C-alpha positions in Angstrom: 2.3 7.7 -27.8 4.8 9.5 -25.7 6.5 7.8 -22.8 8.5 9.4 -20.0 11.0 7.4 -17.8 11.0 8.2 -14.1 13.1 6.0 -11.8 12.4 2.9 -13.9 8.7 3.7 -14.2 7.2 4.3 -17.6 4.7 7.1 -17.6 2.5 6.8 -20.6 1.1 10.2 -21.6 -2.3 8.7 -22.6 -4.4 9.7 -19.6 -5.8 7.7 -16.7 -6.9 4.1 -16.9 -4.8 3.0 -19.9 -2.3 1.0 -17.8 -1.7 -2.6 -19.0 -1.6 -4.8 -15.9 0.8 -7.6 -16.1 -0.8 -11.0 -15.4 1.3 -11.6 -12.3 0.4 -12.2 -8.8 2.2 -13.2 -5.6 0.2 -15.5 -3.4 1.2 -17.7 -0.4 4.9 -18.6 -0.4 5.5 -17.0 -3.8 8.9 -15.7 -4.8 8.1 -13.6 -7.9 10.6 -10.9 -8.8 9.2 -7.4 -8.7 9.6 -5.1 -11.7 8.7 -1.6 -12.4 5.2 0.0 -11.9 3.3 1.8 -14.6 1.6 5.1 -13.8 -0.3 7.6 -15.9 -0.1 11.3 -16.4 -2.2 13.3 -14.0 -5.4 14.7 -15.3 -6.6 16.8 -12.5 -5.5 18.1 -9.1 -8.3 19.1 -6.8 -7.8 21.1 -3.7 -9.1 19.3 -0.6 -9.4 20.2 3.1 -8.7 17.9 6.0 -11.8 16.6 7.7 -12.3 16.3 11.4 -11.0 12.8 11.9 -8.3 11.6 14.3 -4.9 12.7 13.2 -2.5 9.8 13.3 0.6 11.9 12.9 0.6 14.4 15.7 3.1 13.2 18.4 6.8 13.1 18.0 8.9 10.7 20.0 12.6 9.8 20.4 13.4 8.5 17.0 16.8 7.1 18.1 15.1 4.4 20.1 14.2 1.2 18.3 10.6 0.2 19.3 10.0 -3.5 19.2 7.2 -4.0 21.8 3.6 -2.8 22.4 4.5 -1.0 25.6 6.7 1.6 23.9 4.7 1.8 20.7 2.8 5.0 20.0 0.4 4.7 17.0 0.0 8.5 16.9 3.8 9.2 16.5 4.6 11.1 13.3 7.9 9.1 13.1 8.9 5.9 14.9 11.9 3.7 14.7 11.1 0.0 14.4 13.4 -3.0 13.7 14.6 -3.2 10.1 16.9 -6.3 10.3 14.2 -8.9 11.3 10.5 -9.4 11.9 9.4 -9.1 15.5 8.9 -12.6 16.8 5.7 -14.2 18.0 3.3 -12.9 15.4 1.7 -14.6 12.4 0.1 -13.3 9.3 -1.0 -16.7 8.0 -4.7 -15.9 8.4 -4.3 -12.5 6.8 -4.3 -11.2 3.2 -2.4 -8.3 1.7 -3.9 -6.5 -1.3 -2.0 -4.1 -3.4 0.2 -3.2 -6.4 4.0 -3.8 -7.0 4.8 -2.2 -3.6 2.9 -5.0 -1.9 4.4 -7.6 -4.2 7.7 -7.0 -2.5 6.5 -8.7 0.6 6.9 -12.1 -1.0 9.4 -11.1 -3.7 11.9 -10.4 -1.0 10.6 -13.2 1.3 9.8 -10.7 4.1 6.6 -12.6 4.7 6.5 -16.3 3.9 3.2 -17.5 5.5 0.8 -14.8 4.4 -1.4 -14.5 1.3 -0.4 -11.6 -1.0 -2.9 -10.7 -3.7 -0.9 -8.1 -5.6 0.2 -7.3 -9.2 2.0 -4.5 -10.9 -0.2 -1.6 -12.0 -3.1 -2.5 -9.8 -5.4 0.4 -9.0 -8.5 0.8 -6.8 -10.5 1.3 -10.0 -9.3 -2.0 -11.4 -9.1 -4.1 -8.2 -12.7 -5.4 -8.6 -12.4 -6.5 -12.3 -8.7 -7.4 -12.9 -8.4 -11.2 -13.1 -4.7 -11.7 -12.2 -4.8 -14.3 -9.4 -3.7 -17.7 -10.6 -6.1 -20.3 -9.2 -4.9 -23.3 -11.3 -6.2 -25.0 -14.4 -5.1 -22.0 -16.4 -7.8 -19.9 -14.7 -7.4 -16.5 -13.1 -9.6 -14.9 -10.5 -10.5 -11.4 -9.3 -9.7 -10.4 -5.7 -13.4 -10.6 -4.7 -13.9 -14.1 -6.3 -10.8 -15.3 -4.5 -12.1 -13.9 -1.2 -15.4 -15.8 -1.7 -13.5 -19.0 -1.6 -10.9 -18.1 1.0 -11.7 -16.6 4.4 -9.2 -14.4 6.2 -9.0 -12.7 9.6 -7.5 -9.4 8.4 -7.1 -7.6 5.1 -4.3 -5.0 4.6 -4.9 -2.8 1.6 -2.4 -0.4 0.0 -3.4 1.1 -3.3 -2.9 4.5 -5.0 0.6 4.6 -6.4 -0.7 4.0 -9.9 -3.6 6.4 -9.5 -1.6 9.5 -8.8 -2.3 10.4 -12.4 -6.1 9.8 -12.1 -9.1 11.9 -11.2 -9.1 11.7 -7.4 -12.9 11.3 -7.2 -12.6 8.1 -9.2 -10.0 6.8 -6.8 -12.2 7.6 -3.8 -15.4 6.0 -5.2 -13.5 2.9 -6.3 -11.8 2.5 -3.0 -15.1 2.7 -1.2 -16.6 0.1 -3.5 -13.7 -2.2 -2.9 -14.2 -2.0 0.9 -17.9 -2.7 0.5 -17.4 -5.7 -1.8 -14.8 -7.2 0.6 -17.2 -6.9 3.5 -20.0 -8.4 1.4 -18.1 -11.6 0.8 -16.4 -11.7 4.2 -18.4 -9.8 6.8 -16.1 -10.8 9.7 -12.9 -9.6 8.2 -11.0 -6.8 9.8 -9.9 -4.3 7.1 -6.9 -2.0 7.5 -6.1 0.7 5.0 -2.4 1.7 4.5 -1.3 5.0 3.0 0.3 5.7 -0.3 3.9 5.7 1.0 6.0 8.7 0.0 8.8 8.6 -2.6 12.4 9.4 -2.4 12.3 13.2 -3.1 15.0 13.0 -5.8 12.7 10.6 -7.8 9.7 13.0 -7.9 8.6 15.4 -10.6 5.8 17.9 -11.2 3.2 15.0 -11.4 4.5 12.2 -9.2 5.5 13.9 -6.0 5.0 13.7 -2.3 2.7 16.7 -2.2 0.2 14.8 -4.5 0.7 11.7 -2.4 -0.3 13.7 0.7 -3.5 14.8 -1.0 -4.4 11.2 -1.8 -3.6 10.2 1.8 -5.9 12.9 3.2 -8.7 11.4 1.0 -7.9 8.0 2.3 -8.4 9.2 5.9 -11.8 10.5 4.9 -12.7 7.1 3.3 -11.6 5.4 6.5 -13.7 7.7 8.7 -16.8 7.2 6.5 -16.4 3.4 6.3 -15.2 3.0 9.9 -11.9 1.4 8.8 -8.6 2.0 10.6 -6.0 4.0 8.7 -2.7 2.5 9.6 0.1 5.1 9.0 3.0 2.7 8.2 4.8 5.7 6.6 5.7 6.7 10.2 8.2 3.8 10.3 9.7 4.8 6.9 10.0 8.5 6.4 12.9 10.7 7.3 12.9 14.1 9.0 11.7 15.8 5.8 8.7 13.4 5.6 10.0 11.6 2.5 11.3 8.1 1.8 15.0 7.8 2.5 17.1 6.1 -0.2 18.4 3.5 2.2 14.9 2.0 2.5 14.1 1.9 -1.2 15.6 0.0 -4.2 14.6 2.6 -6.8 13.2 5.6 -5.1 9.6 4.2 -5.2 9.5 0.6 -4.1 10.7 -0.6 -0.7 13.7 -2.8 -0.3 14.0 -5.6 2.3 14.8 -3.1 5.1 11.8 -0.9 4.2 9.4 -3.8 3.9 10.6 -5.2 7.3 10.0 -1.9 8.9 6.5 -1.8 7.4 5.6 -5.3 8.6 6.9 -4.6 12.1 4.8 -1.4 12.3 1.8 -3.5 11.3 2.5 -6.0 14.0 2.7 -3.3 16.7 -0.3 -1.4 15.4 -2.7 -4.3 14.6 -1.6 -7.6 16.1 -2.3 -6.8 19.8 
């Protein structure tokens, strides 16, 4: 087995679906330390076309202005400057759940959110989200996301998956994501689901497989999923990217995962986009 090291990420050249997920989860008030993410070698790249859904990245605004209120917020802005030093006051995620991989783990690992429930583990993919038992529910038992949601009801669900599937067949990613949305709605019909993009990487950390061009392809597919399932696509990348459309080093700890400033920006964008 051949392994390639990219920015602390081990890429196993064994094809898609062979990632070994760590039995780690961050839930309410957890302070687990986040490590590296495992991704696989890409097996196919399919050309796609943009469908006729609302484009959330069409309007440019004054990026020098820090936006911290609903009045000045433009959800269609391609880039927007939100606070990075503290969370906007007056909003609470205690009734919400965050679902994702190691990028989402950072919300509690860095104590950016301390009252929300975060169901996340390193290496999680859309294709494994329904079957991976990684949530510690006590008595040495672990639960899947869906089983956990059967027992715990939430107001909103924020989902961010795809980093670990850049090396997978994109059709599998799409079908798995749709199934995840359907299953969440089945066990919690009243929940509001929000889909977050695959956030770009620092350009210097990319290669011919894991790069921002492929991330853009996956995000276009996510927009199609959202249109079909009537789920909002919340472009948190607008609060993170630089003028080149990539993740700046100052918002990342390793070129892939967000640091405290980046995570704070992401949460503030979610507040302005979904909490009003």
